[in-house]
DRENPA-3360 file (N, C-alpha, C; in nm, 2 decimals, always signed):
BEGIN
1 = XXXXXXXX = +9.17/+9.54/+9.43/+9.15/+9.57/+9.28/+9.07/+9.52/+9.19 ~ +8.96/+9.55/+9.16/+8.95/+9.47/+9.04/+9.00/+9.44/+8.86 ~ +8.98/+9.33/+8.79/+9.09/+9.35/+8.72/+8.97/+9.40/+8.61 ~ +8.96/+9.41/+8.50/+8.92/+9.51/+8.42/+8.98/+9.41/+8.21 ~ +8.82/+9.35/+8.22/+8.89/+9.29/+8.07/+8.82/+9.39/+7.98 ~ +8.90/+9.33/+7.90/+8.87/+9.45/+7.73/+8.84/+9.36/+7.64 ~ +8.70/+9.35/+7.58/+8.65/+9.27/+7.46/+8.71/+9.34/+7.31 ~ +8.75/+9.31/+7.22/+8.75/+9.39/+7.09/+8.67/+9.26/+6.98;
9 = XXXXXXXX = +8.55/+9.31/+6.89/+8.47/+9.34/+6.83/+8.54/+9.30/+6.70 ~ +8.57/+9.19/+6.59/+8.65/+9.19/+6.47/+8.56/+9.16/+6.38 ~ +8.55/+9.20/+6.26/+8.40/+9.20/+6.24/+8.45/+9.13/+6.05 ~ +8.45/+8.99/+6.05/+8.45/+9.01/+5.87/+8.36/+8.98/+5.74 ~ +8.23/+9.03/+5.79/+8.24/+9.04/+5.67/+8.18/+9.13/+5.58 ~ +8.26/+9.19/+5.54/+8.29/+9.27/+5.42/+8.43/+9.13/+5.32 ~ +8.50/+9.11/+5.41/+8.57/+8.98/+5.38/+8.46/+8.84/+5.30 ~ +8.45/+8.81/+5.44/+8.39/+8.66/+5.42/+8.30/+8.65/+5.35;
17 = XXXXXXXX = +8.17/+8.81/+5.34/+8.09/+8.79/+5.24/+8.11/+8.78/+5.09 ~ +8.21/+8.80/+5.05/+8.21/+8.85/+4.93/+8.24/+8.72/+4.86 ~ +8.32/+8.62/+4.94/+8.34/+8.52/+4.93/+8.24/+8.43/+4.91 ~ +8.07/+8.39/+4.94/+7.99/+8.35/+4.93/+7.95/+8.38/+4.79 ~ +7.94/+8.20/+4.79/+7.89/+8.22/+4.64/+7.71/+8.28/+4.65 ~ +7.72/+8.31/+4.48/+7.59/+8.41/+4.43/+7.53/+8.60/+4.58 ~ +7.70/+8.62/+4.64/+7.69/+8.73/+4.75/+7.74/+8.80/+4.68 ~ +7.71/+8.94/+4.63/+7.81/+9.06/+4.56/+7.84/+9.19/+4.63;
25 = XXXXXXXX = +7.86/+9.26/+4.69/+7.80/+9.43/+4.72/+7.92/+9.50/+4.65 ~ +7.87/+9.61/+4.61/+7.93/+9.69/+4.47/+7.96/+9.78/+4.61 ~ +8.07/+9.92/+4.55/+8.20/+9.98/+4.65/+8.06/+10.08/+4.73 ~ +7.97/+10.14/+4.70/+7.89/+10.22/+4.77/+7.87/+10.11/+4.91 ~ +7.76/+10.00/+4.87/+7.72/+9.91/+4.97/+7.84/+9.89/+5.03 ~ +8.00/+9.80/+5.02/+8.07/+9.82/+5.10/+8.11/+9.96/+5.23 ~ +8.07/+10.02/+5.17/+8.08/+10.15/+5.22/+7.98/+10.19/+5.33 ~ +7.88/+10.13/+5.24/+7.79/+10.20/+5.39/+7.75/+10.07/+5.52;
33 = XXXXXXXX = +7.80/+9.91/+5.46/+7.85/+9.84/+5.56/+7.94/+9.92/+5.66 ~ +8.04/+9.96/+5.63/+8.14/+9.97/+5.67/+8.09/+10.06/+5.78 ~ +8.05/+10.20/+5.74/+8.03/+10.34/+5.80/+7.94/+10.25/+5.95 ~ +7.81/+10.17/+5.92/+7.69/+10.11/+6.05/+7.79/+10.04/+6.10 ~ +7.88/+9.94/+6.06/+7.97/+9.88/+6.14/+8.01/+9.95/+6.25 ~ +8.08/+10.12/+6.20/+8.18/+10.18/+6.29/+8.06/+10.25/+6.39 ~ +7.91/+10.27/+6.33/+7.81/+10.31/+6.44/+7.81/+10.24/+6.54 ~ +7.83/+10.15/+6.57/+7.79/+10.03/+6.61/+7.94/+9.97/+6.72;
41 = XXXXXX = +8.06/+10.03/+6.68/+8.13/+10.04/+6.81/+8.26/+9.92/+6.73 ~ +8.23/+9.89/+6.64/+8.30/+9.77/+6.60/+8.47/+9.78/+6.59 ~ +8.57/+9.71/+6.66/+8.74/+9.77/+6.72/+8.76/+9.69/+6.52 ~ +8.72/+9.59/+6.48/+8.92/+9.58/+6.41/+8.71/+9.57/+6.28 ~ +8.79/+9.58/+6.15/+8.68/+9.56/+6.01/+8.76/+9.53/+5.90 ~ +8.70/+9.42/+5.87/+8.83/+9.34/+5.73/+8.79/+9.32/+5.65;
% end
């Protein structure tokens, strides 16, 4: 019987992006980003 591998996608764009000099997102932009990541099937959005 073949063993199944599971890959989880863990995205840190919203956390790490805010720490980049000169880059900010407002609440609406963060929500849109999170919604798009969810549509892509990202397992964990940090």
